[in-house]
C-alpha positions in Angstrom: 54.4 155.8 53.5 57.3 158.1 54.2 59.9 158.2 56.9 61.4 161.0 58.9 65.2 160.4 59.3 65.9 163.6 61.3 66.0 162.0 64.8 64.7 158.4 64.8 64.7 156.5 68.1 67.0 153.5 68.6 65.2 150.3 69.6 65.5 147.8 71.3 68.1 147.7 74.1 71.4 145.8 73.7 70.9 142.0 73.2 72.2 139.5 75.8 72.6 136.8 73.1 73.6 136.6 69.4 69.9 136.9 68.5 66.5 137.3 69.9 63.3 136.1 68.2 59.7 137.1 69.0 56.2 136.9 67.6 53.5 139.6 67.9 49.8 139.7 67.0 47.1 142.3 67.4 43.6 142.7 66.1 44.2 146.1 64.5 46.6 147.5 61.9 50.1 148.0 63.1 51.9 151.2 62.3 55.5 151.7 63.4 57.1 155.1 62.9 60.6 155.6 61.7 63.2 154.1 64.0 66.5 152.1 63.9 68.2 149.4 65.8 71.7 148.9 67.1 71.1 145.3 66.1 70.2 143.9 62.7 66.6 142.9 62.2 64.8 140.3 60.1 61.0 140.6 60.1 57.9 139.5 58.3 54.2 138.7 58.6 52.6 135.3 59.3 49.7 136.4 57.1 48.8 139.4 55.0 51.1 142.1 53.8 53.6 144.5 55.3 54.6 147.8 53.8 58.2 148.8 54.7 59.9 152.2 54.0 63.6 152.9 54.2 65.9 155.6 53.0 66.6 153.7 49.7 63.1 152.7 48.8 59.9 150.9 49.9 58.6 147.4 49.7 55.4 145.5 50.0 56.1 142.1 51.5 53.8 139.1 51.5 53.9 136.5 54.2 56.1 134.3 52.0 58.8 136.9 52.2 60.6 138.9 54.9 62.8 142.0 55.2 66.4 142.2 56.4 67.4 145.5 57.9 71.1 145.9 58.9 72.1 147.7 62.1 71.4 151.4 62.3 69.3 151.5 59.1 66.2 153.8 59.5 62.9 152.2 58.6 59.2 152.3 59.2 56.4 149.7 58.6 52.7 149.3 58.4 50.6 146.2 58.2 47.5 146.0 56.0 44.7 144.8 58.3 45.2 142.9 61.6 48.8 142.2 62.4 50.4 138.8 63.0 54.2 138.9 62.5 57.6 137.9 63.7 60.9 139.5 64.2 64.5 138.4 64.8 67.0 140.9 66.3 70.6 140.0 65.6 73.5 141.4 67.7 75.6 143.7 65.7 78.7 141.6 66.2 76.8 138.6 64.7 75.9 140.6 61.6 79.3 140.0 59.9 78.7 137.9 56.8 75.0 139.0 56.6 73.7 141.4 53.9 75.1 145.0 54.3 72.1 146.5 52.7 68.4 146.2 53.4 66.7 143.6 51.2 63.6 141.4 50.7 64.1 137.6 50.8 62.0 134.5 50.6 61.3 132.7 53.9 62.4 129.1 53.7 60.6 126.4 55.7 63.7 125.8 57.7 64.0 129.5 58.6 60.4 129.7 59.6 60.6 126.7 61.9 63.9 127.9 63.5 62.4 131.3 64.2 59.2 129.7 65.6 61.4 127.7 68.0 63.6 130.6 69.0 60.6 132.8 69.7 59.8 130.9 72.9 63.3 131.2 74.4 63.8 133.3 77.6 66.1 136.3 77.4 69.7 135.6 78.3 72.6 133.5 77.2 71.9 130.5 74.9 72.5 126.9 75.8 74.3 124.6 73.3 71.1 123.5 71.6 69.8 127.0 71.3 73.1 128.2 69.9 72.8 125.6 67.1 69.3 126.8 66.2 70.6 130.4 66.3 73.4 129.4 63.9 70.8 127.9 61.5 68.9 131.2 61.5 72.0 133.2 60.8 73.0 130.8 58.0 69.6 131.1 56.4 69.7 134.9 56.5 73.1 134.8 54.8 72.1 132.2 52.2 68.6 133.3 51.3 68.2 134.6 47.8 67.1 138.2 47.5 63.7 138.7 45.8 62.7 141.7 43.5 59.6 142.7 45.5 61.0 146.1 46.2 60.3 149.4 44.6 63.3 151.7 44.6 63.0 155.4 44.9 65.2 157.8 42.9 67.6 160.1 44.7 67.6 163.1 42.3 65.1 165.6 44.0 63.3 166.3 40.7 62.8 162.6 40.0 61.9 161.9 43.6 59.2 164.5 43.3 57.8 162.7 40.3 57.9 159.3 42.1 56.1 160.7 45.1 53.4 162.2 42.8 52.9 158.8 41.1 52.6 157.1 44.5 50.1 159.7 45.7 47.8 159.1 42.7 48.4 155.7 41.0 45.4 156.3 38.8 47.1 159.4 37.3 47.8 158.7 33.6 50.2 161.6 32.9 52.9 160.5 30.5 56.7 161.3 30.7 56.4 164.6 28.9 53.6 165.9 31.3 55.5 164.7 34.4 58.7 166.2 33.2 57.2 169.6 32.6 55.6 169.5 36.0 58.9 168.6 37.7 61.0 171.1 35.7 63.1 168.6 33.8 63.4 167.6 30.2 61.5 164.4 29.2 64.7 162.8 27.9 66.5 163.5 31.2 63.6 162.2 33.2 63.4 158.9 31.3 67.1 158.3 31.2 67.9 159.2 34.9 64.8 157.5 36.2 65.9 154.2 34.5 69.5 154.6 35.8 68.4 155.3 39.4 65.5 152.8 39.8 66.1 150.1 37.2 62.7 150.9 35.6 61.4 153.3 33.0 58.9 155.8 34.5 56.0 153.8 33.0 57.3 150.5 34.2 58.0 152.0 37.7 54.3 153.2 37.9 53.2 149.8 36.7 55.2 148.1 39.5 53.8 150.6 42.1 50.3 149.7 40.9 51.2 146.0 41.4 52.3 146.7 45.0 49.2 148.6 45.7 47.1 145.8 44.2 48.8 143.3 46.6 47.8 145.5 49.5 44.2 145.7 48.4 44.0 142.0 47.6 45.2 141.3 51.2 42.4 143.7 52.5 39.8 141.6 50.6 39.0 144.2 47.9 37.3 142.8 44.8 39.5 142.7 41.7 37.0 144.9 39.8 37.3 147.6 42.5 41.1 147.4 42.5 41.3 147.7 38.7 39.2 150.9 38.7 41.0 152.4 41.7 44.3 152.0 39.9 43.1 153.7 36.8 42.6 150.8 34.4 39.7 151.2 32.0 38.9 147.5 32.0 39.2 144.7 34.5 40.7 142.5 31.8 43.5 145.0 31.2 44.4 145.0 34.8 44.3 141.2 35.1 46.5 140.8 32.0 49.1 143.2 33.4 49.0 141.5 36.8 49.5 138.1 35.3 52.3 139.3 33.1 54.2 140.6 36.1 53.3 138.2 38.9 52.8 135.0 36.8 49.2 134.4 38.1 45.9 136.2 38.0 44.9 138.5 40.9 42.2 136.0 41.9 44.7 133.1 42.0 47.2 135.2 43.9 44.6 136.2 46.5 43.7 132.5 47.0 47.4 131.8 47.7 47.9 134.7 50.0 
């Protein structure tokens, strides 16, 4: 998923309260083109996975997590399968003290319950009780630990070309030397700069991209054997071992929990 940052629309209109929460469900996949908000936005899924793209990277987010997008940050999203999600728009003036950069965070039980309650409010000014619930939501956004579910993209055009090529064909087994030659950069420079800009070596970055793709396919109900072969693994056991090493559980156990 890519985003066009040339002229993204600004949505939604100015809020009449510090925040506005809503829930939305539809029987088909949801695809939202690149856009931005004058407000901050916290959003997530009630089930399944969301893919989110922004200028700085892309994330695959399970229902246990959510994405914070500060005001005026361009982003796009796509659900994997039928969509059931929630969103909280935070007035720009109320974003002081909240993260200044987009991030993925775990959804606490308290945050989930507070958002669920706020989603049934009418538009307009908040009464005293509603204001206290809104304060809980803002506190939870400010305090929630950030989670490493993201996949950062490099900014160097040559490295970005490599990253896009990897994402376009995750089964591609070309090593650093072959990718460097294709991108017109030395293998040493590719390996060093890629690690500096993304926090991962090229091979580890591809492994993480495969994990994110695997999460998407698991959410879509694909068999583990099919996923392993689609991602270029010669054996299912090799894929399962890699998945467990990174995620802490096997793909089958993760799918049961999702």
